[in-house]
C-alpha positions in Angstrom: 164.3 171.0 46.9 160.8 169.4 46.7 160.3 170.8 43.2 163.7 169.4 42.3 162.7 165.9 43.5 159.5 166.2 41.5 161.4 167.0 38.4 163.9 164.3 39.0 161.2 161.6 39.5 159.6 162.7 36.2 162.9 162.5 34.4 163.2 158.9 35.5 159.7 158.1 34.2 160.6 159.7 30.8 163.8 157.7 30.6 161.8 154.5 31.4 159.3 155.2 28.6 162.1 155.8 26.1 163.9 152.6 27.2 160.7 150.6 26.4 158.9 150.3 29.8 155.1 149.8 29.5 154.6 151.2 33.0 156.9 152.6 35.7 157.2 154.4 39.1 160.0 156.5 40.3 160.9 157.5 43.8 163.3 160.4 44.6 164.5 160.8 48.2 166.7 163.6 49.7 167.9 163.7 53.2 170.1 165.7 55.5 171.2 164.6 59.0 173.6 165.7 61.6 174.6 164.0 64.9 176.7 165.1 67.9 177.9 162.7 70.6 179.7 163.4 73.9 181.4 161.0 76.3 183.4 161.7 79.5 182.7 165.4 79.1 184.4 165.6 75.6 183.1 165.7 72.1 183.1 162.0 70.9 181.8 162.3 67.3 180.3 164.9 65.0 178.7 163.8 61.7 176.7 165.3 58.9 175.4 163.7 55.8 173.5 164.9 52.8 172.3 162.5 50.1 169.9 162.1 47.2 168.8 158.7 46.0 166.5 157.6 43.3 164.7 154.3 42.6 163.0 153.2 39.4 160.6 150.3 39.0 159.7 149.3 35.4 157.0 146.9 34.3 156.7 145.0 31.0 153.6 142.8 31.0 153.7 140.9 34.2 157.5 141.3 34.7 159.1 143.9 36.8 162.6 145.1 37.9 163.9 147.7 40.3 167.1 149.7 40.1 168.5 152.6 42.2 171.3 155.1 42.0 172.7 158.2 43.8 174.1 159.9 40.6 171.6 162.3 39.0 173.3 162.9 35.7 171.4 162.5 32.4 173.7 159.7 31.3 173.2 157.8 34.6 169.4 158.1 34.4 169.3 156.9 30.8 171.6 153.9 31.7 169.5 153.2 34.8 166.3 153.0 32.8 167.9 150.8 30.1 169.2 148.4 32.7 165.9 148.2 34.5 164.1 147.4 31.2 166.6 144.7 30.3 166.3 143.2 33.8 162.5 143.2 33.6 162.5 141.4 30.3 164.4 138.5 31.9 162.4 138.5 35.2 159.9 135.8 36.0 156.3 136.7 35.2 154.1 137.9 38.1 150.4 138.4 37.2 149.9 140.4 40.4 152.5 143.0 39.6 151.2 146.3 38.4 150.3 149.9 39.1 147.0 151.2 40.6 144.1 152.2 38.4 143.8 156.0 38.1 140.5 155.9 40.0 142.3 154.4 43.0 144.9 157.2 43.4 145.1 159.7 46.2 144.0 163.2 45.4 143.8 166.5 47.3 145.6 165.4 50.5 146.2 167.9 53.3 149.9 168.0 54.3 149.3 170.9 56.7 147.0 168.8 58.8 149.7 166.2 59.3 152.2 168.9 60.5 155.2 166.7 59.8 157.8 169.5 59.3 159.1 171.7 62.2 158.9 175.4 61.2 161.8 176.1 63.6 165.2 176.6 62.1 167.5 173.5 61.9 169.5 173.4 65.1 173.2 174.2 64.7 176.0 171.7 65.6 176.7 173.9 68.6 173.1 173.6 69.7 173.1 169.8 69.3 176.3 169.5 71.3 174.8 171.6 74.0 171.7 169.3 74.1 174.0 166.2 74.3 176.0 167.8 77.1 172.7 168.7 79.0 171.7 165.0 78.8 175.1 164.0 80.0 175.0 166.4 82.9 171.5 165.3 83.9 172.7 161.7 84.1 175.8 162.6 86.1 173.6 164.3 88.7 172.5 160.8 89.8 174.7 159.3 92.5 176.8 156.3 91.4 176.9 157.0 87.7 180.4 156.5 86.4 180.1 157.3 82.7 177.6 158.6 80.2 177.4 158.5 76.4 174.9 161.1 75.1 173.8 162.0 71.6 171.7 164.6 69.9 170.7 164.4 66.2 168.5 166.2 63.7 167.2 165.0 60.3 165.1 166.2 57.4 163.9 163.7 54.8 162.1 164.7 51.6 160.5 162.3 49.1 158.6 162.5 45.8 156.8 159.6 44.1 155.7 159.7 40.5 153.9 156.9 38.5 153.1 156.5 34.9 149.4 156.1 35.8 149.3 159.8 36.5 150.1 160.0 40.2 152.6 162.5 41.5 153.1 163.6 45.1 155.6 164.2 47.8 156.1 165.3 51.4 158.9 165.9 53.9 159.4 165.0 57.5 161.7 166.4 60.3 163.0 164.8 63.4 165.0 165.7 66.5 166.4 163.1 69.0 168.3 163.1 72.2 169.5 159.9 73.9 171.8 158.9 76.8 173.4 155.6 78.0 174.4 155.7 81.6 176.9 153.3 83.3 177.2 152.4 87.0 179.1 149.9 89.1 182.4 148.3 88.0 183.9 145.0 86.9 181.4 142.1 86.7 178.9 144.2 88.5 178.8 147.0 85.9 175.3 147.8 84.6 174.0 150.2 82.0 170.6 151.4 80.7 169.3 153.9 78.2 166.7 156.6 77.6 165.9 158.5 74.5 163.2 160.7 73.0 162.5 161.7 69.4 160.0 164.2 68.0 159.1 165.8 64.6 159.0 169.2 66.3 161.7 170.6 68.6 159.2 172.3 70.8 157.7 168.9 71.7 161.0 167.3 72.9 161.5 166.9 76.7 164.4 168.6 78.4 167.6 166.8 77.6 168.7 166.8 81.3 165.5 164.9 82.1 166.3 162.3 79.5 169.8 161.8 81.0 168.4 161.5 84.5 166.0 158.8 83.4 168.8 156.8 81.8 170.8 157.1 85.0 168.0 156.1 87.3 167.3 153.1 85.1 170.9 152.1 85.2 171.1 152.4 89.0 168.0 150.2 89.4 169.9 147.4 87.5 172.6 147.1 90.1 172.8 143.6 91.8 170.9 141.9 89.0 170.5 138.1 89.5 168.8 135.3 87.6 165.1 134.8 88.5 163.6 131.4 89.4 162.6 128.9 86.7 158.9 128.1 86.4 155.5 129.2 85.0 154.9 132.8 86.1 152.9 135.8 84.9 154.9 138.5 83.1 154.4 142.2 82.6 156.0 143.6 79.5 156.9 147.1 80.3 155.7 149.8 77.9 159.3 150.1 76.6 159.1 146.6 75.1 155.4 145.8 75.0 155.1 147.0 71.4 157.2 144.0 70.3 154.3 141.7 71.1 151.9 143.7 68.9 154.7 143.8 66.3 154.6 140.0 66.1 150.8 140.2 65.5 151.3 142.8 62.7 153.9 140.6 61.1 151.4 137.7 61.2 148.7 139.6 59.4 151.0 141.1 56.8 149.8 140.3 53.3 153.1 138.8 52.2 153.0 136.2 55.0 149.3 135.4 54.4 149.8 135.0 50.7 152.6 132.5 51.3 150.6 130.7 53.9 153.5 131.2 56.3 151.7 132.9 59.2 150.4 131.6 62.5 147.3 133.7 61.9 146.7 132.6 58.3 143.3 131.1 59.1 142.3 133.6 61.8 140.2 136.2 59.9 137.0 136.8 61.9 138.4 135.0 64.9 139.4 136.2 68.4 143.0 137.2 68.4 142.9 139.6 71.4 140.7 139.7 74.5 137.2 141.1 74.0 137.2 144.9 74.6 140.5 145.4 72.9 140.9 146.9 69.4 144.0 147.6 67.3 143.7 150.7 65.1 145.9 152.1 62.4 145.7 155.9 61.8 148.3 157.3 59.3 146.8 160.8 59.7 147.9 161.6 63.3 149.5 165.1 63.4 153.2 165.3 64.3 153.8 161.6 64.4 156.7 159.9 62.7 154.7 157.2 60.9 152.1 159.6 59.3 151.7 159.8 55.5 149.0 161.1 53.2 149.5 158.3 50.6 151.2 155.0 50.4 154.1 153.8 48.3 151.8 153.1 45.3 150.0 156.4 45.4 146.8 155.2 47.2 145.1 157.4 49.8 145.9 156.2 53.4 143.0 156.0 55.9 142.2 155.1 59.5 141.2 151.4 59.7 140.5 148.7 62.3 142.8 145.8 62.2 141.3 144.2 65.3 137.8 145.1 66.7 136.7 144.0 70.1 139.4 141.3 69.9 138.3 140.0 66.5 140.7 140.1 63.5 139.1 142.3 60.8 141.8 143.0 58.2 145.1 141.9 56.6 147.7 144.6 55.8 147.9 144.7 52.0 149.6 146.4 49.1 148.3 146.0 45.5 150.2 142.8 44.7 149.3 140.9 47.9 145.7 142.1 47.6 145.5 140.7 44.1 147.0 137.4 45.3 144.3 137.1 47.9 141.5 138.5 45.8 141.2 141.6 47.9 141.6 145.3 47.6 144.8 147.0 48.8 144.5 148.5 52.3 146.8 151.3 51.1 149.7 150.0 53.1 152.4 149.8 50.5 155.8 150.9 51.7 158.9 151.1 49.5 162.5 152.1 49.4 164.5 153.2 46.3 166.0 149.8 45.9 163.0 147.5 46.2 159.4 147.1 45.0 156.4 148.0 47.3 155.6 145.7 50.2 152.9 146.0 52.8 153.6 147.6 56.2 151.4 149.2 58.8 152.1 152.5 60.6 150.7 154.5 63.5 149.3 151.7 65.5 147.3 152.1 68.7 146.1 149.4 71.1 143.1 150.0 73.4 144.4 151.0 76.8 143.3 149.7 80.1 142.3 151.4 83.4 145.3 150.6 85.5 148.8 152.2 85.5 151.8 150.0 85.5 151.9 149.8 89.3 148.3 148.7 89.3 149.2 146.0 86.7 152.0 144.8 88.9 149.7 144.6 91.9 147.3 142.5 89.8 150.2 140.2 88.7 151.3 139.6 92.3 154.4 137.6 91.8 156.2 137.3 88.5 158.6 139.1 86.1 158.6 142.7 84.9 160.5 142.8 81.6 162.2 146.1 80.7 164.6 144.9 78.0 164.9 142.0 75.6 167.6 140.4 73.5 167.5 137.9 70.7 164.4 136.1 69.5 163.3 132.7 68.4 159.9 133.1 66.8 158.3 130.4 64.6 156.3 132.4 62.0 154.0 129.5 61.1 153.2 128.2 64.7 153.7 131.4 66.8 156.0 129.6 69.2 157.9 132.4 71.1 161.1 132.5 73.0 163.2 135.6 73.9 166.0 136.6 76.3 164.9 139.1 78.9 166.0 141.3 81.8 164.0 143.4 84.2 162.8 143.0 87.8 161.4 140.3 90.0 158.1 141.3 91.6 156.5 139.8 94.8 153.1 140.8 96.1 153.0 143.6 93.5 156.3 145.2 94.6 159.6 145.2 92.8 162.1 143.2 94.9 165.3 142.9 92.8 166.8 143.4 89.4 167.1 140.2 87.2 168.9 139.3 84.0 170.0 136.3 81.9 166.6 134.7 81.7 164.3 133.5 78.9 160.5 133.7 78.5 158.6 131.4 76.3 155.1 130.7 75.2 152.8 130.7 72.1 151.9 134.1 70.6 148.3 133.0 69.7 147.7 132.1 73.4 149.7 135.0 74.8 147.9 137.7 72.9 144.4 136.3 73.7 145.0 136.9 77.4 146.9 140.2 77.5 145.8 142.8 80.1 146.8 146.4 79.1 147.8 149.2 81.4 147.1 152.9 80.6 150.7 154.1 80.1 151.2 154.2 76.3 153.1 157.3 75.2 150.9 159.4 72.8 153.8 160.7 70.7 154.9 157.2 69.5 153.9 155.7 66.2 153.3 152.4 68.1 151.0 153.3 71.0 151.1 150.1 73.1 150.9 150.2 77.0 152.5 147.8 79.4 151.0 144.4 79.0 150.3 141.6 81.6 150.5 138.1 80.2 149.6 135.1 82.4 151.3 131.7 82.4 154.6 132.1 80.5 157.5 129.7 81.0 160.4 131.4 82.6 163.9 129.9 82.5 166.3 131.5 85.0 168.5 129.9 87.7 
């Protein structure tokens, strides 16, 4: 299949040249996925999908256009290329659009070191159903659980990228996931919570029953939730949601936002954005991690890099176009789909961990809010003003006292991030390794 995708991407390039493109890149993607869900002890859904999609970007001078299709016939490919060239001739001119120089391209990468494909056979539908039932059974072992929805899924995605500047490369990635949603209580007092795990290799996945039990225990802890008090309090963002704070920082240093001047960190290069002692690292070469990749969406070699060092911002996240707009080199962070041109995106992020576990962080907080789930968001991208709906637990003297819901936390991201205190509970298998985070002095709106 990988050889077929390589041939397909080169067919697209040939068609683009014949249609009049001066430069082009082609992306071919094939994927298979299957998912099994159970509910109330019965099979709820069973799905399988197989698809091949292609995307073609053509460039004529400083003009570009992107087209995509799922039909691989010669007639469709020829028509696709002709349409893309016609669109590019009418597109506005962008002097920053263009492919990489040949000397910038990735060469001799080591896919085996990334270990992104599980050598084990693809699990059968019967095996996936058994895993979902094990997760359901594990949840139902917990007293008070009235209903469980459990799912197990497997996927394999292959891609090949070819560019008219001479680059050609591809890779594939597998994934296996199990999740469960557990319900407890009834009527207005009904509560629910969730747990799930995903791995590239089946051997690394926790036991499905343990995943179900965790969902059930989380749901039981939600019983009797009330609104917390209103006021200014410290907040601990549980590891389950703490990565969202770092996600806002990543969005603010994305080259597209910086080039538009629409970021609350647009003037912060070389300034303190996290507390001293904390660094933020991107490493696209971690083995068996979902965000790993040997090259980016423009064929540049990916590498480990420091985004923040000792609290100081060191780098934007750039693709070729945003780098040219800012007079900088690409950081090899181009990501793309079959239907859109490249855009910058970071992957495999890790924040420096602290010395305390979550319980130690709660003890340090004393009295305040532990957030375990969030809904909605109002984020001002140019000022960093932050407001989100939250639920979790009220903490007094470092001990959890009661479940809380229907509250809002607010602050300013620039101020919040400069005073975070990390725990040491980040999960090593995640692409975003962010531990629980304590933030002082947020505004809490509850009862």
